C-alpha positions as CSV (number, residue, x, y, z in Angstrom):
1,X,-21.1,-74.3,21.5
2,X,-17.8,-72.9,22.9
3,X,-16.4,-73.0,19.5
4,X,-18.9,-70.3,18.3
5,X,-18.4,-68.0,21.3
6,X,-14.7,-66.9,20.4
7,X,-15.8,-65.9,16.7
8,X,-19.0,-64.1,17.8
9,X,-17.0,-62.1,20.6
10,X,-14.4,-61.0,17.9
11,X,-17.0,-60.1,15.5
12,X,-18.7,-58.0,18.0
13,X,-15.4,-56.1,19.2
14,X,-14.6,-55.6,15.5
15,X,-17.8,-54.1,15.0
16,X,-17.5,-51.8,18.0
17,X,-13.9,-50.6,17.0
18,X,-14.9,-50.1,13.7
19,X,-17.8,-48.0,15.1
20,X,-15.5,-46.0,17.5
21,X,-13.0,-45.3,14.4
22,X,-16.1,-43.8,12.3
23,X,-17.4,-41.7,15.3
24,X,-13.9,-40.1,15.9
25,X,-13.4,-39.2,12.3
26,X,-16.9,-37.5,12.3
27,X,-16.1,-35.5,15.3
28,X,-12.8,-34.4,13.9
29,X,-14.5,-33.1,10.7
30,X,-13.0,-35.9,8.6
31,X,-16.5,-36.0,6.6
32,X,-15.9,-34.3,3.6
33,X,-17.7,-30.9,3.6
34,X,-17.5,-28.8,0.6
35,X,-14.3,-26.2,0.4
36,X,-15.4,-22.5,0.6
37,X,-14.9,-20.4,-2.3
38,X,-11.8,-18.2,-2.7
39,X,-12.9,-14.4,-1.7
40,X,-11.4,-11.1,-2.4
41,X,-10.8,-8.9,0.6
42,X,-8.8,-5.6,1.7
43,X,-5.7,-5.5,3.3
44,X,-2.9,-3.0,4.6
45,X,0.6,-3.9,4.6
46,X,3.1,-1.5,6.3
47,X,6.8,-2.0,4.9
48,X,10.0,0.1,4.6
49,X,8.2,3.4,5.4
50,X,5.1,2.8,3.2
51,X,1.5,1.8,3.9
52,X,0.2,-0.5,0.9
53,X,-3.6,-0.8,0.6
54,X,-4.2,-3.9,-1.3
55,X,-6.8,-6.3,-2.3
56,X,-6.3,-9.9,-2.2
57,X,-7.7,-13.2,-3.2
58,X,-7.6,-15.7,-0.4
59,X,-8.9,-19.2,0.0
60,X,-9.6,-20.4,3.5
61,X,-7.2,-23.1,4.7
62,X,-6.4,-25.2,7.5
63,X,-3.7,-22.9,9.0
64,X,-5.4,-19.7,8.1
65,X,-6.2,-18.0,4.5
66,X,-4.0,-18.7,1.7
67,X,-3.1,-15.8,-0.4
68,X,-4.0,-16.5,-4.1
69,X,-3.1,-13.2,-5.8
70,X,-2.6,-9.6,-4.5
71,X,-3.2,-6.2,-6.1
72,X,-1.8,-3.0,-4.8
73,X,-4.6,-0.4,-4.7
74,X,-2.3,2.6,-3.5
75,X,1.2,3.0,-1.7
76,X,1.2,5.9,0.6
77,X,4.4,7.3,2.4
78,X,4.4,7.0,6.2
79,X,5.7,10.4,6.5
80,X,3.1,12.1,4.1
81,X,1.2,15.0,5.8
82,X,-2.1,13.9,4.4
83,X,-1.7,10.3,5.2
84,X,-4.9,10.0,6.9
85,X,-7.0,11.4,4.0
86,X,-5.0,9.4,1.6
87,X,-5.6,6.0,3.5
88,X,-9.3,6.7,3.9
89,X,-9.6,7.2,-0.1
90,X,-7.3,4.2,-0.7
91,X,-9.6,2.1,1.6
92,X,-12.7,3.3,-0.1
93,X,-11.2,2.7,-3.5
94,X,-10.1,-1.0,-2.6
95,X,-13.5,-1.8,-1.2
96,X,-15.1,-0.5,-4.4
97,X,-12.3,-2.8,-6.4
98,X,-13.4,-5.7,-4.0
99,X,-17.0,-5.2,-5.0
100,X,-16.3,-5.3,-8.6
101,X,-13.8,-8.2,-8.5
102,X,-16.6,-10.3,-6.6
103,X,-19.1,-9.6,-9.1
104,X,-16.7,-10.5,-12.1
105,X,-15.8,-13.7,-10.1
106,X,-19.1,-14.8,-9.2
C-alpha cells in the first residue's frame, strides 16, 4: 500500500501545479483574444515652427498604439496670425477624412 502513496501524491501535486499555471495564464490575459482592428484617428504634431494636422492609422499594441500610416491634412506656421481659424478648419477637414477612410476600410 505504501508503494502506491508516493505515486498518487506526485500525481495530485502535478495536477495542482498544472491548474495553478493555467489559472495564472488566464489572469494575465494569456488567453487568445481577437486583436482589435486598426483605426483612423486625428492627431496634431508640432515641429520646427509648424503645426501639422494629420490623420493616422493605428493598431493597438502592448506598449501603446502602433502607427501604420500617416497623412498630413494641413501644415500651419506657428506664427500665422489666423492660426486658430486655420487650425479649426484643418481639424474639421481631418475628422471628415477619418470618417471617409473608416467607411472605405470597413
